N, C-alpha and C positions, 0 to 999 in steps of 0.2 A: 737406035743410034741417037745420042743426045748431043747438043751443040756445045761449043766452047764456053759460052756464058754459063750454061747449066753446070758444066764440069768445074768451072771456077767457083761457082756458088757452093757446090758440094765439097770442094776442097777447103773452102773457108770453114765449113761445118766440121771438117776433119781435123782441124788444128787442135792440138792438145799440148800444153806446156806444163809439166809437173802436175798432171791430173786436172789442170784447168783448161777450159775451152772458151772460145768466144761465144757470147750469148746468142743462141740461135734466133730468137725473136728479134734481136737487134739486127742481125744479118738480114732477116726477112724484111724488116721495116725499111732499112736503108736500100736494099735491092729494089723493093717496090717503088721507092722514090727515085730510082734511076742512078743510085750511087754505088753500084757494084764495082766499077773501076776504082773509085776512091778507096773502098775497102781493100781491094787487091793491092793498092799502093800504101796500105798501112794508115789510112785516114778514116776517122769515124765522124761523119757529118751529123752528129746528134749530141745534144747536151743532156745527159741522163746518168743515173747511177750505173746502169748497165753499160753505158759507153765508157765511163771512167774505169770500171772493173775490167772491161774487155780490151781496151786499147793496149795495155802492156802485153797481154797475152797475144793479141793479133800481131804486134810488131815483132815480138820474139819468134812467133811461129813463122812469120814471113822471111826469117833469115834463111829458111829453106824455100826453094821455089815451089809454087803451088802444084806443079806437076809431080812433085815428090809423092803427093797423095793419090795420084791418078790410079796406080795399080790397085790399091785397096778399094777405091770407089768402083773400079771396073769389076772387081770380084763381087762386091755387093750387088751391082746391077745384074751380073750373070746369075747370082743366087735368086734375085727377085724374078728374073725371066724364067728360070727353071720352075718356079712355083706359079707361073702365069700372072705375075704382078707387073704393073707398069708404074712409071714415075711421072709426077706432075710437080712443077715448082712455081714459085711466085712470078717467075719470068714468063710463064705460059698463060695463054688466054683462057684455057679451060680450068685453071686453078679455081677452086670453089669461091664464088662471089662473096658469100657470107663471111669467109675467113679474112677477106681483104680489109675489112673495116674494124678490126680489133688490134690492139697493140701487141698482143701475145700470140700472133700468128706463127705457124711453123713455116720454115723456108721451103719445105718440100713435103710431099706425101707419096708413099707407095700405096697402090691400091689394086684390088682385084674386083672384077665386075666392070661397070662402066660409069662414066661421069655424065650427069644429066643436068640440064639447066633448070628443070623443074624441081630439083633437089634444093634450090634456094628457098622453096616453101617446105621447110622441114621443121620438125619439133622433136626435142629430146624428151623421151619418157624414161625416167630413171628411178632408182630406189635401192633398197637394201638387198644384199645377197640372201639374207635370212628372212625372206618375206613370209608373212602369214598367209593363210588360205584366203582370207578376205582381201588381203593386199594383192594377191595374184589375180583374184577376180576383178578387182578394180582396175588393175593394169590392163587386163584383156579388154575391158570395156572402153577404157580411155584410148588404147591403141586402135581398137576397131573403129570407134566413132571418129577419131581424128583422121585416120587413114581414109575412111569413107568420105570425109570432107575434103580430101585431096592433099593431105599433108604426108610427106615422107616421114616415117618413124625412125628416129635416130636413137641409138643406145650404145652400151659399152660391152656387149656380149658376156657380161658377168652372169653368175647364177642369180636366181630369184627374179626380181622385177625386170632386169634387162632381157633375160631369156624369154620371159612371158611376152614382153613388148615385141621383140623380133618375131617370135613364133606366131603371134596373133596376126601381125601384118602379112606374113607369108601365107598363113592359112586362108586369108581372105583375098589373096592374089594382089596384095598391095606392096608398095616399095618400102624397103627398109635399109638402113645404113648402120653398120657396126664400126665403131671407132675403137680400136684395140690398144691395149697397153703393152704390146710386144712388137717385135719385128713382124712384117707381113708374112714371113715363112712359118710362123708359129701360131698355135692356138692355145689360149688360156681362158677358162679351164679346159682340160683335155676332153671332158665329157661333152663339150659343145662343138666338137669337130664336125659332126654331121650338120649341125645348124649353121656353122660357119661356111661350109661348102655350099649349102643351099642359098645362103645370103650372097655369096660370091657369084652364083649363077643367076640369081633373080634380082639382086640389088647391088650393093657395093660394100667392100671392107676397106677401111682406111687405117694406115699406120703412119705416124710422124717420125718413126725411128728407122735406123738402118735395118735392113732385112734380117740380119743375123742377131738382132738384139733380143736377149732373153728378158723375161719379166724381172722387174727390180722394184725396190722400194720407191724409187722416184718416177717410174714409168706410168703408173696408174693415176697419180695426181696430175701429171702432165697430160695424160689422155683426157682428163676431165675438161681441160681448157679447150681442147679441140671439139669435144662432143658438144660443149655449150656453144662455142663460137660458130660452128657450122650450122647451127639451128637458129630459128627465129626466137626461140625461148625454150625453157626447160620446165617440164611438169614433174614434180617430185611426188611419188606415190606414198612410200613409207621410207623413213630414214631416221636412225638414231643419231645421237650427237657425235658418234664416232664413225658414221657411215661416209663413204666416198660421195654419196649423193648429196649429203649436207655440204661437202666441199664444193661440189658442182654448183649448188645453189648460190654459194658465196661468190664463186668465180663468175657465174652468169650475171649476177648483180654488178660486179665490178666491170664487166664487159659492156654493161648497158643493155643486157638482154632481159626480157621479162622472166621473172621467176614465179611459177604458178604452183602453189601448195594446196593439196587437197584439204578440205576442212577437217577431215578426220585426223590428218597429220598435225595440223595446227592445234587441235584440241588436246593432243597427247604428247607433243614435243615442245619443250620450252624454247629451243633454238628457233623453231619455226615461228612461234608466237613473237619472238623478239624481232625476227626479220620483217614480219608483217607490221609490227608496231613501229619499226624504224622506217617504214615506207619502202623497203627493199624487196618486197614480195607481195603477191596478191593471193587472197584466199579464193579458191574456186570450188564450185559445187556441181557444175554441169559443163558439158562440152561446148555449148553455145558461148558461155562465159569465157572459156579458154580461147576459143577462136577470136572473139572480140578483142581480147587482150593481145593475143599474138599478132593479129593483123594491124592493130593500132600501134604496136611497138612500145606499149606503155605498161607499167605495172599497176596502173589504176584500172580496176574492173569497171565495166559498164554499169550504169545506174539502173537500167531497166532490162528485164529478161522475160521473154515470152514463154520460155521453156525451162523447166527445172528437172533435169535428169540427175538426181543427186547420187554422188559416188560414196557417200557415207551411209547410205541406206541400201540394203540388199533386198 
């Protein structure tokens, strides 16, 4: 059973006027600042492009009472419950801490598994769906060594690098989080169903969408924002210029999160070299270096390293 404030928050997210909706991150930011009542009164206490776009939609949508949306919300909540999923919103104390300090935070998450405070010490390990054999090998090594160092491994449950990162953490009895690009009741790709079930039992699966939401062209890019924001930083193993992992690297940089690119990636991908040259990412060659950057919260790599476990040499 959720409270009145949570229901009103979800109702604001349900508003649609001629296929337009109120910006969900705007709703989350304002609610986090204590302005849920103002939003429900048709006021947006923020000066931004998102606010200017959303205000007419909000006011038009509020011509119907918010409880008009409650039946649909209740159906979504029942669907989530049927699949063993729970809800956490920005109004709740157990909403993930790392998400609270980015502007593009989701107003709510549906999740399977459990929420843990030590997940604040997490790192995203991501890369292409079409990973090479050596890329998979590097992923396994990164995931193993970072998880052994006490980091939760976060990824997107996609084929290739994501699958290897999750599977490695689970294999060594470590914690992993999957941030998915569909509703919590679905699994994409379907061949990762067994992996998803194991993650739900031993880690957590997060979705920022309504439980019934199918995969769409917009859902996976939006998923990248949460995968990055819920982590201290993102390690990119392999990624072409069209890869979603490249997008996550950009998003992480915009969010102020460290972006860690393997040296082998920088050597072979122009986009990666440009990010490093622009000071938006760090080149990393060993786990110690990754940990230093992650814990410092900086994209500047440490100057001295006593250990060199190179990931570009097998």
